[in-house]
N, C-alpha and C positions, 0 to 999 in steps of 0.2 A: 574536520572530524566528520566521520560518516555516522548516519543515524544509528547503525548497528552497535556503535560504542555507548548508547544512551537507552536504546530500547530493542526489544525482540520482536518477531512478527509471526503470524499464523495465517494460513491462506487455505481458501476452499473455492470450489468451483460448483456451478449448477449452470447446464447448457452453455451458452457464451457470455456468462457472467461471472467475473472473479471477485471474491470478497476478501480484502486483506485487512487483518488487524495489526496495529502497532501498539505495544505495549511497553510502557516506560519501565526500566528496571527500578527507579527510584521515584517515589511520589512527587519529589521536588522538581523532577525533570518534565512533568507533565505540561506545566505551563509553556516549556520550550517546544513542545510537540504541538501544542495549539498554535504558537505563532509562526513555526517554521515548517511545518507539514501541512500544507494547505492544498485545497483542491487543484488549485493553478499549478502548484509545483509537482504534484502528482501526476496530473494530467500530462505536464510537460515531460516527465520523467518516464512515462508509459506511451508516449505518443506514436511510437512505431507499432505499439500492440493494441491499445485501446482505442477503438473505432466509434465509441458511443460515449454517453456522459460520464462523468465521475461524480459521486456523490461521497460527501463525508459525514459520519455520524460520530459525535462525541460521547464517550462513557466515562465520566468524571470518577465514579465510584471505583473503576478499574484502573484508572490512569491510562486509558486506552483510547484510540481512535480507530474506526472502521471505515474503510473505503470500499465502495461497491464500484467496479469498473464494467461498464457494460459494453459488449462487442469486443472483448479482449481476448478470446481464446479462438480465433479463426472459424467461428461457427459452431463451436463446441466440440466435445471429445469424439463423437461419432460423425462429425463433418468435416473436420480439419485434416489437411494433409501433413500438418506439423507432426514430427516424431513425438514430442511430449506436449500435448495440448491441455493438460491438467493445469489448473491454476495455482496447485500447491507450490511449485517452484517459484512463483512471482513473489513471495515474501522475502526471498533472498534477494531478488532484484530491487525490492523496495527499500531494503536495509542499506542500499549503495548511494541514498540521497545524501549529498553533502549539507552538514549543518552549519549554521553560523558559528565562528569561534568564539564570540562574546555572548553567546546565548540570547541575543536580541537581534 
């Protein structure tokens, strides 16, 4: 099961930093997000992009997690040679993370 089956995501960018929020569709799936969508897994998932640290912020009232990926945009929109250096598209990449079948 992919993360996209239990959550949606929004992303933004500022300079060379991407911020990606993952929001559970149902409140009862938030504990699974907490267990399965870790800093380590997100850093590994974005290892070819994020050159800096990855931080996670928990937002229980929203049933969401926010990840901040530093060094993820090739130097930022104005410095990168990438065709689309904006962080907005990274939310779709985040939703490709494989989730545990049993929920644990």
